[in-house]
DSSP file (Angstrom, degrees, kcal/mol; ACC not computed):
  #  RESIDUE AA STRUCTURE BP1 BP2  ACC     N-H-->O    O-->H-N    N-H-->O    O-->H-N    TCO  KAPPA ALPHA  PHI   PSI    X-CA   Y-CA   Z-CA
    1    1 A M    >>        0   0    0      0, 0.0     3,-0.9     0, 0.0     4,-0.5   0.000 360.0 360.0 360.0  97.2    2.4  -44.7  -12.3
    2    2 A H  H 3>  +     0   0    0      1,-0.2     4,-1.9     2,-0.2     5,-0.1   0.568 360.0  84.1 -78.8  -6.5    0.5  -41.5  -12.0
    3    3 A E  H 3> S+     0   0    0      1,-0.2     4,-2.5     2,-0.2    -1,-0.2   0.857  86.9  56.3 -60.6 -34.0    2.6  -40.5   -9.0
    4    4 A Y  H <> S+     0   0    0     -3,-0.9     4,-2.3     1,-0.2    -1,-0.2   0.918 107.6  45.9 -64.7 -43.2    5.2  -39.2  -11.5
    5    5 A S  H  X S+     0   0    0     -4,-0.5     4,-2.0     2,-0.2    -1,-0.2   0.844 111.4  53.4 -69.8 -31.2    2.7  -36.9  -13.2
    6    6 A I  H  X S+     0   0    0     -4,-1.9     4,-2.5     2,-0.2    -2,-0.2   0.929 109.6  47.8 -65.8 -44.7    1.5  -35.7   -9.7
    7    7 A V  H  X S+     0   0    0     -4,-2.5     4,-2.9     2,-0.2     5,-0.2   0.899 109.0  54.3 -63.1 -40.0    5.0  -34.8   -8.8
    8    8 A Q  H  X S+     0   0    0     -4,-2.3     4,-2.3     1,-0.2    -1,-0.2   0.924 109.9  46.9 -58.9 -44.0    5.5  -33.0  -12.0
    9    9 A A  H  X S+     0   0    0     -4,-2.0     4,-2.5     2,-0.2    -2,-0.2   0.896 111.7  51.1 -65.3 -40.1    2.4  -30.9  -11.3
   10   10 A L  H  X S+     0   0    0     -4,-2.5     4,-2.8     2,-0.2    -2,-0.2   0.927 111.5  47.4 -61.6 -44.7    3.6  -30.2   -7.7
   11   11 A L  H  X S+     0   0    0     -4,-2.9     4,-2.5     2,-0.2    -2,-0.2   0.890 111.5  50.7 -65.2 -39.3    7.0  -29.1   -9.0
   12   12 A E  H  X S+     0   0    0     -4,-2.3     4,-2.4    -5,-0.2    -1,-0.2   0.921 112.9  45.8 -63.6 -43.2    5.4  -26.9  -11.6
   13   13 A R  H  X S+     0   0    0     -4,-2.5     4,-2.6     2,-0.2    -2,-0.2   0.925 113.6  48.5 -66.1 -43.9    3.2  -25.3   -9.0
   14   14 A A  H  X S+     0   0    0     -4,-2.8     4,-2.6     1,-0.2    -2,-0.2   0.902 112.2  50.0 -62.4 -40.7    6.1  -24.8   -6.5
   15   15 A T  H  X S+     0   0    0     -4,-2.5     4,-2.8     2,-0.2     5,-0.2   0.927 111.4  48.0 -63.1 -45.9    8.2  -23.3   -9.3
   16   16 A A  H  X S+     0   0    0     -4,-2.4     4,-2.3     1,-0.2    -2,-0.2   0.918 113.9  46.7 -62.2 -43.8    5.4  -20.9  -10.3
   17   17 A E  H  X S+     0   0    0     -4,-2.6     4,-1.0     2,-0.2    -2,-0.2   0.907 113.6  48.6 -65.3 -41.3    4.8  -19.8   -6.7
   18   18 A A  H >X>S+     0   0    0     -4,-2.6     5,-2.8    -5,-0.2     3,-0.6   0.931 113.1  46.8 -64.8 -45.5    8.6  -19.4   -6.1
   19   19 A Q  H ><5S+     0   0    0     -4,-2.8     3,-0.9     1,-0.2    -1,-0.2   0.894 108.8  55.7 -63.5 -39.4    9.1  -17.3   -9.2
   20   20 A G  H 3<5S+     0   0    0     -4,-2.3    -1,-0.2     1,-0.2    -2,-0.2   0.733 115.3  38.3 -64.8 -22.7    6.1  -15.2   -8.4
   21   21 A R  H <<5S-     0   0    0     -4,-1.0    -1,-0.2    -3,-0.6    -2,-0.2   0.335 112.0-114.7-109.8   4.4    7.5  -14.3   -5.0
   22   22 A G  T <<5 +     0   0    0     -3,-0.9    -3,-0.2    -4,-0.5     2,-0.1   0.791  55.6 168.2  68.4  27.9   11.2  -14.0   -6.1
   23   23 A A      < -     0   0    0     -5,-2.8    89,-0.3    -6,-0.2    -1,-0.2  -0.458  35.1-149.8 -76.2 145.7   12.2  -17.0   -4.0
   24   24 A S  S    S-     0   0    0     87,-2.5     2,-0.3     1,-0.3    88,-0.1   0.797  75.0 -13.6 -84.6 -30.2   15.6  -18.5   -4.5
   25   25 A Y  E     -A  111   0A   0     86,-0.9    86,-2.8    -7,-0.1     2,-0.4  -0.985  65.4-107.3-164.1 162.6   14.5  -22.0   -3.6
   26   26 A V  E     -A  110   0A   0     30,-2.8    84,-0.3    -2,-0.3     3,-0.1  -0.827  20.9-169.9 -96.8 132.9   11.8  -24.1   -2.0
   27   27 A V  E     -     0   0A   0     82,-3.0    34,-1.9    -2,-0.4     2,-0.3   0.870  64.8 -13.6 -88.4 -44.6   12.5  -25.5    1.5
   28   28 A S  E     -Ab 109  61A   0     81,-1.8    81,-3.0    32,-0.3     2,-0.4  -0.996  48.7-149.4-158.3 158.1    9.5  -27.8    1.9
   29   29 A L  E     -Ab 108  62A   0     32,-2.4    34,-3.0    -2,-0.3     2,-0.4  -0.968  11.1-156.3-126.0 145.7    6.2  -28.9    0.6
   30   30 A R  E     -Ab 107  63A   0     77,-2.4    76,-2.1    -2,-0.4    77,-1.6  -0.992  11.8-174.2-126.1 128.6    3.3  -30.3    2.5
   31   31 A V  E     -Ab 105  64A   0     32,-2.9    34,-3.2    -2,-0.4     2,-0.6  -0.954  18.2-144.1-121.9 135.7    0.6  -32.4    0.9
   32   32 A R  E     -Ab 104  65A   0     72,-2.9    72,-2.4    -2,-0.4     2,-0.5  -0.898  21.8-168.2 -98.5 126.0   -2.6  -33.8    2.4
   33   33 A L  E     -Ab 103  66A   0     32,-3.0    34,-2.2    -2,-0.6    70,-0.2  -0.951  11.9-141.8-123.4 114.5   -3.3  -37.3    0.9
   34   34 A G  E >   - b   0  67A   0     68,-3.4     3,-1.9    -2,-0.5     5,-0.4  -0.446  20.0-124.4 -73.6 145.9   -6.6  -39.0    1.4
   35   35 A E  T 3  S+     0   0    0     32,-2.3     3,-0.3     1,-0.3    66,-0.2   0.736 112.8  46.1 -64.1 -21.6   -6.6  -42.7    2.0
   36   36 A L  T 3  S+     0   0    0     64,-3.6    -1,-0.3     1,-0.2    65,-0.2   0.157  81.2 103.1-104.3  17.8   -9.0  -43.2   -1.0
   37   37 A S  S <  S-     0   0    0     -3,-1.9    -1,-0.2    63,-0.3    -2,-0.1   0.706  86.3-126.5 -72.7 -19.5   -7.1  -40.9   -3.3
   38   38 A G        +     0   0    0     -3,-0.3     2,-0.5     1,-0.3    -3,-0.1   0.591  69.9 125.0  82.3  10.0   -5.6  -43.8   -5.2
   39   39 A V        -     0   0    0     -5,-0.4     2,-0.7   -37,-0.1    -1,-0.3  -0.896  59.9-135.4-107.3 130.7   -2.1  -42.3   -4.7
   40   40 A D     >  -     0   0    0     -2,-0.5     4,-2.4     1,-0.2     5,-0.2  -0.756  11.1-153.3 -83.9 116.9    0.6  -44.5   -3.1
   41   41 A A  H  > S+     0   0    0     -2,-0.7     4,-2.3     1,-0.2     5,-0.2   0.870  93.1  50.9 -61.7 -39.5    2.4  -42.2   -0.5
   42   42 A D  H  > S+     0   0    0      2,-0.2     4,-2.3     1,-0.2    -1,-0.2   0.917 112.1  46.2 -66.0 -42.8    5.7  -44.2   -0.7
   43   43 A L  H  > S+     0   0    0      2,-0.2     4,-2.6     1,-0.2    -2,-0.2   0.872 111.3  53.2 -66.4 -36.1    5.8  -43.9   -4.5
   44   44 A L  H  X S+     0   0    0     -4,-2.4     4,-2.3     2,-0.2    -2,-0.2   0.929 110.1  47.3 -63.3 -45.1    4.9  -40.3   -4.4
   45   45 A A  H  X S+     0   0    0     -4,-2.3     4,-2.4     2,-0.2    -2,-0.2   0.908 113.6  47.7 -63.4 -42.7    7.8  -39.6   -2.0
   46   46 A K  H  X S+     0   0    0     -4,-2.3     4,-1.9     2,-0.2    -2,-0.2   0.905 111.6  50.1 -66.1 -41.0   10.2  -41.6   -4.1
   47   47 A A  H  X S+     0   0    0     -4,-2.6     4,-2.7     2,-0.2     5,-0.2   0.900 110.3  50.9 -63.4 -39.9    9.1  -39.8   -7.3
   48   48 A F  H  X S+     0   0    0     -4,-2.3     4,-1.8     1,-0.2    -2,-0.2   0.935 109.5  49.8 -62.6 -46.0    9.5  -36.4   -5.5
   49   49 A D  H  < S+     0   0    0     -4,-2.4     4,-0.3     1,-0.2    -1,-0.2   0.860 114.9  45.9 -60.1 -35.4   13.1  -37.4   -4.5
   50   50 A T  H  < S+     0   0    0     -4,-1.9     3,-0.5     1,-0.2    -2,-0.2   0.926 119.5  35.5 -73.7 -46.7   13.9  -38.4   -8.0
   51   51 A F  H  < S+     0   0    0     -4,-2.7    -2,-0.2     1,-0.2    -1,-0.2   0.537  97.5  77.0 -93.4  -7.5   12.4  -35.5   -9.9
   52   52 A R    ><  +     0   0    0     -4,-1.8     3,-1.3    -5,-0.2     5,-0.3   0.741  69.4 110.2 -74.7 -20.2   13.1  -32.6   -7.6
   53   53 A E  T 3  S+     0   0    0     -3,-0.5     3,-0.1    -4,-0.3     4,-0.1  -0.240  84.6  12.3 -57.7 141.3   16.8  -32.5   -8.7
   54   54 A R  T 3  S+     0   0    0      1,-0.3    -1,-0.3     2,-0.1     2,-0.3   0.772 110.8 101.5  59.9  29.7   17.8  -29.5  -10.7
   55   55 A S  S X  S-     0   0    0     -3,-1.3     3,-1.9   -40,-0.0    -1,-0.3  -0.765  95.4 -93.7-126.6 177.2   14.6  -27.7   -9.9
   56   56 A V  T 3  S+     0   0    0      1,-0.3   -30,-2.8    -2,-0.3    -3,-0.1   0.676 126.6  57.8 -64.9 -15.7   13.7  -25.0   -7.5
   57   57 A C  T >  S+     0   0    0     -5,-0.3     3,-3.0   -32,-0.2    -1,-0.3   0.310  70.9 135.4 -97.1   7.1   12.8  -27.8   -5.1
   58   58 A D  T <  S+     0   0    0     -3,-1.9    -5,-0.1     1,-0.3     3,-0.1  -0.414  82.9  12.2 -58.6 119.3   16.3  -29.4   -5.2
   59   59 A G  T 3  S+     0   0    0      1,-0.3    -1,-0.3    -2,-0.3     2,-0.1   0.316  99.7 133.1  92.9  -7.5   16.9  -30.2   -1.5
   60   60 A A    <   -     0   0    0     -3,-3.0    -1,-0.3    -8,-0.1     2,-0.3  -0.389  51.1-129.8 -75.4 154.3   13.3  -29.6   -0.5
   61   61 A T  E     -b   28   0A   0    -34,-1.9   -32,-2.4    -3,-0.1     2,-0.5  -0.723   9.1-143.9-100.1 155.3   11.5  -32.0    1.8
   62   62 A L  E     -b   29   0A   0     -2,-0.3     2,-0.5   -34,-0.2   -32,-0.2  -0.970  10.7-164.4-120.7 115.6    8.0  -33.4    1.1
   63   63 A A  E     -b   30   0A   0    -34,-3.0   -32,-2.9    -2,-0.5     2,-0.6  -0.879   5.3-160.3 -99.1 126.5    5.8  -33.9    4.1
   64   64 A I  E     -b   31   0A   0     -2,-0.5     2,-0.6   -34,-0.2   -32,-0.2  -0.934   2.8-166.0-111.2 115.7    2.8  -36.2    3.4
   65   65 A V  E     -b   32   0A   0    -34,-3.2   -32,-3.0    -2,-0.6     2,-0.3  -0.893  14.4-145.7-101.1 119.3   -0.1  -35.9    5.8
   66   66 A R  E     -b   33   0A   0     -2,-0.6   -32,-0.2   -34,-0.2   -34,-0.0  -0.651  10.6-161.6 -89.0 139.6   -2.5  -38.7    5.5
   67   67 A S  E     -b   34   0A   0    -34,-2.2   -32,-2.3    -2,-0.3    35,-0.1  -0.973  15.6-127.3-122.8 136.2   -6.2  -38.2    6.0
   68   68 A P        -     0   0    0      0, 0.0     2,-0.3     0, 0.0    33,-0.1  -0.315  31.8 -95.4 -76.8 160.5   -8.7  -40.9    6.7
   69   69 A A        -     0   0    0     31,-0.2     2,-0.4   -35,-0.1    31,-0.3  -0.584  41.1-166.4 -73.2 135.4  -11.9  -41.5    4.7
   70   70 A V  E     -C   99   0B   0     29,-2.3    28,-3.0    -2,-0.3    29,-1.3  -0.994   3.3-167.4-129.0 126.7  -14.9  -39.9    6.4
   71   71 A Y  E     +CD  97  80B   0      9,-0.7     9,-2.6    -2,-0.4     2,-0.3  -0.902   8.0 178.7-113.5 142.7  -18.5  -40.7    5.5
   72   72 A R  E     -CD  96  79B   0     24,-2.4    24,-3.1    -2,-0.4     7,-0.2  -0.954  36.7-102.5-137.7 157.4  -21.6  -38.7    6.5
   73   73 A C     >  -     0   0    0      5,-2.2     4,-1.6    -2,-0.3    22,-0.2  -0.686  26.1-146.2 -75.5 127.8  -25.3  -38.8    5.9
   74   74 A P  T  4 S+     0   0    0      0, 0.0    -1,-0.1     0, 0.0    21,-0.1   0.700  94.8  46.8 -70.6 -16.8  -26.2  -36.1    3.4
   75   75 A R  T  4 S+     0   0    0      3,-0.1    -2,-0.0    18,-0.0     0, 0.0   0.934 131.3  10.3 -88.4 -55.3  -29.6  -35.6    5.0
   76   76 A C  T  4 S-     0   0    0      2,-0.1    -1,-0.0     0, 0.0     0, 0.0   0.575  92.2-123.1-106.3 -10.7  -28.8  -35.3    8.8
   77   77 A G     <  +     0   0    0     -4,-1.6     2,-0.0     1,-0.3     0, 0.0   0.512  50.6 160.6  83.8   3.9  -25.0  -35.1    8.8
   78   78 A E        -     0   0    0     -6,-0.1    -5,-2.2     1,-0.1     2,-0.3  -0.359  41.7-120.5 -61.5 135.4  -24.5  -38.2   11.0
   79   79 A R  E     -D   72   0B   0     -7,-0.2     2,-0.6    16,-0.1    -7,-0.3  -0.613  18.3-139.8 -78.5 134.8  -21.0  -39.6   10.7
   80   80 A I  E     -D   71   0B   0     -9,-2.6    -9,-0.7    -2,-0.3     3,-0.1  -0.862  24.6-123.4 -97.0 122.0  -20.8  -43.2    9.6
   81   81 A E    >   -     0   0    0     -2,-0.6     3,-2.1     1,-0.1   -11,-0.0  -0.263  33.0 -88.5 -69.1 150.4  -18.2  -45.1   11.5
   82   82 A R  T 3  S+     0   0    0      1,-0.3    -1,-0.1   -13,-0.1     3,-0.1  -0.319 114.1  17.3 -57.2 131.9  -15.3  -46.9    9.8
   83   83 A G  T 3  S+     0   0    0      1,-0.3    -1,-0.3    -3,-0.1     2,-0.1   0.277  98.9 120.0  87.9 -10.7  -16.3  -50.4    8.9
   84   84 A A  S <  S-     0   0    0     -3,-2.1    -1,-0.3     1,-0.1     2,-0.2  -0.367  79.8 -83.1 -80.3 164.0  -20.0  -49.8    9.3
   85   85 A I        -     0   0    0      1,-0.1     2,-2.6    -3,-0.1    -1,-0.1  -0.486  46.0-116.6 -63.3 136.0  -22.6  -50.2    6.5
   86   86 A L  S    S+     0   0    0     -2,-0.2     9,-2.1    -3,-0.1     2,-0.3  -0.327  84.1  97.0 -81.2  61.2  -22.5  -47.0    4.4
   87   87 A R  B    S-E   94   0C   0     -2,-2.6     2,-0.1     7,-0.3    -2,-0.1  -0.986  82.3-104.6-146.6 136.2  -26.1  -46.1    5.2
   88   88 A C     >  -     0   0    0      5,-2.9     4,-1.5    -2,-0.3    -8,-0.1  -0.398  19.5-148.6 -64.1 132.0  -27.3  -43.7    7.9
   89   89 A T  T  4 S+     0   0    0      2,-0.2    -1,-0.2     1,-0.1    -9,-0.0   0.745  96.9  41.1 -73.5 -22.3  -28.8  -45.6   10.8
   90   90 A S  T  4 S+     0   0    0      3,-0.1    -1,-0.1     1,-0.0    -2,-0.0   0.890 130.2  21.5 -89.0 -46.3  -31.3  -42.8   11.5
   91   91 A C  T  4 S-     0   0    0      2,-0.1    -2,-0.2     0, 0.0    -1,-0.0   0.639  87.9-133.7 -99.7 -17.6  -32.4  -41.8    8.0
   92   92 A A     <  +     0   0    0     -4,-1.5    -3,-0.1     1,-0.3     3,-0.0   0.718  58.9 141.4  64.6  23.2  -31.6  -45.0    6.0
   93   93 A V        -     0   0    0      1,-0.1    -5,-2.9     0, 0.0    -1,-0.3  -0.747  61.7-100.1 -93.1 140.9  -30.0  -42.7    3.4
   94   94 A P  B     -E   87   0C   0      0, 0.0    -7,-0.3     0, 0.0    -1,-0.1  -0.329  44.3-111.2 -59.1 140.3  -26.8  -43.9    1.6
   95   95 A A        -     0   0    0     -9,-2.1     2,-0.4   -22,-0.2   -22,-0.2  -0.278  24.6-140.3 -70.9 158.4  -23.7  -42.2    3.1
   96   96 A R  E     -C   72   0B   0    -24,-3.1   -24,-2.4    -2,-0.0     2,-0.4  -0.975  17.1-119.5-122.1 135.8  -21.6  -39.7    1.2
   97   97 A L  E     +C   71   0B   0     -2,-0.4   -26,-0.2   -26,-0.2     3,-0.1  -0.614  36.3 168.4 -71.4 123.2  -17.8  -39.5    1.2
   98   98 A V  E     +     0   0B   0    -28,-3.0     2,-0.3    -2,-0.4   -27,-0.2   0.583  63.3  13.6-113.5 -16.0  -16.9  -36.1    2.6
   99   99 A E  E    S+C   70   0B   0    -29,-1.3   -29,-2.3     1,-0.0    -1,-0.3  -0.983  93.9  62.3-152.0 155.1  -13.1  -36.5    3.2
  100  100 A G  S    S+     0   0    0     -2,-0.3   -64,-3.6   -31,-0.3   -63,-0.3   0.387  81.8  77.7 112.8  -4.0  -10.4  -39.0    2.3
  101  101 A D  S    S+     0   0    0    -65,-0.2     2,-0.1   -66,-0.2   -32,-0.1   0.216  73.2 112.1-114.9  14.3  -10.2  -38.9   -1.5
  102  102 A E        -     0   0    0    -35,-0.1   -68,-3.4     2,-0.0     2,-0.3  -0.459  46.7-166.7 -93.0 158.7   -8.2  -35.6   -1.8
  103  103 A L  E     +A   33   0A   0    -70,-0.2     2,-0.5    -2,-0.1   -70,-0.2  -0.896  26.7 173.5-136.6 106.9   -4.7  -34.7   -2.8
  104  104 A V  E     -A   32   0A   0    -72,-2.4   -72,-2.9    -2,-0.3     2,-1.0  -0.964  35.1-140.0-126.5 127.2   -4.1  -31.1   -1.7
  105  105 A L  E     +A   31   0A   0     -2,-0.5   -74,-0.2   -74,-0.2     3,-0.1  -0.764  31.7 173.5 -79.3 105.2   -0.9  -29.0   -1.7
  106  106 A E  E     +     0   0A   0    -76,-2.1     2,-0.3    -2,-1.0   -75,-0.2   0.814  53.7  12.8 -87.6 -32.7   -1.3  -27.4    1.6
  107  107 A R  E     -A   30   0A   0    -77,-1.6   -77,-2.4    -3,-0.1     2,-0.4  -0.997  45.6-168.3-153.8 140.3    1.9  -25.5    2.1
  108  108 A I  E     -A   29   0A   0     -2,-0.3     2,-0.5   -79,-0.2   -79,-0.2  -0.991  13.8-164.2-125.4 120.8    5.0  -24.4    0.2
  109  109 A E  E     +A   28   0A   0    -81,-3.0   -82,-3.0    -2,-0.4   -81,-1.8  -0.926  20.5 169.5-105.8 126.2    7.8  -23.0    2.4
  110  110 A M  E     -A   26   0A   0     -2,-0.5     2,-0.7   -84,-0.3   -84,-0.2  -0.915  37.6-114.3-137.8 160.7   10.4  -21.1    0.4
  111  111 A E  E     -A   25   0A   0    -86,-2.8   -87,-2.5    -2,-0.3   -86,-0.9  -0.858  36.6-177.4 -97.5 117.3   13.4  -18.8    0.9
  112  112 A V        -     0   0    0     -2,-0.7   -89,-0.2   -89,-0.3   -90,-0.1  -0.860  29.8-103.2-114.9 150.5   12.7  -15.3   -0.3
  113  113 A P        -     0   0    0      0, 0.0     2,-0.1     0, 0.0    -1,-0.0  -0.314  43.8 -95.4 -68.7 153.7   15.2  -12.4   -0.4
  114  114 A D              0   0    0      1,-0.1     0, 0.0    -2,-0.0     0, 0.0  -0.458 360.0 360.0 -66.4 139.9   14.9   -9.7    2.3
  115  115 A V              0   0    0     -2,-0.1    -1,-0.1    -3,-0.1     0, 0.0   0.426 360.0 360.0 -96.4 360.0   12.9   -6.7    1.1
């Protein structure tokens, strides 16, 4: 289950960002998860709920935004529709995956003291 190691990395990054800004705690995290990332969103959420305790993210929410796989022709940029043969109909060039395999920490919302 690599979801556990992913959550560990998320918590480490959130902790580093919170400490760097003098935050008392993290309110929420938002992650963009591509459908071809190989990460199970439900397992990721459960792992986050399990491992956030006694961390700066204790009580934080995790929003998972799913992104679909998008293929394009590398020559002309034509989008290849879902379910189609992964070859450009204009150029006959094999399609290239341009979105959908990512795992991106998009946002950390934290509580910082008044300055």
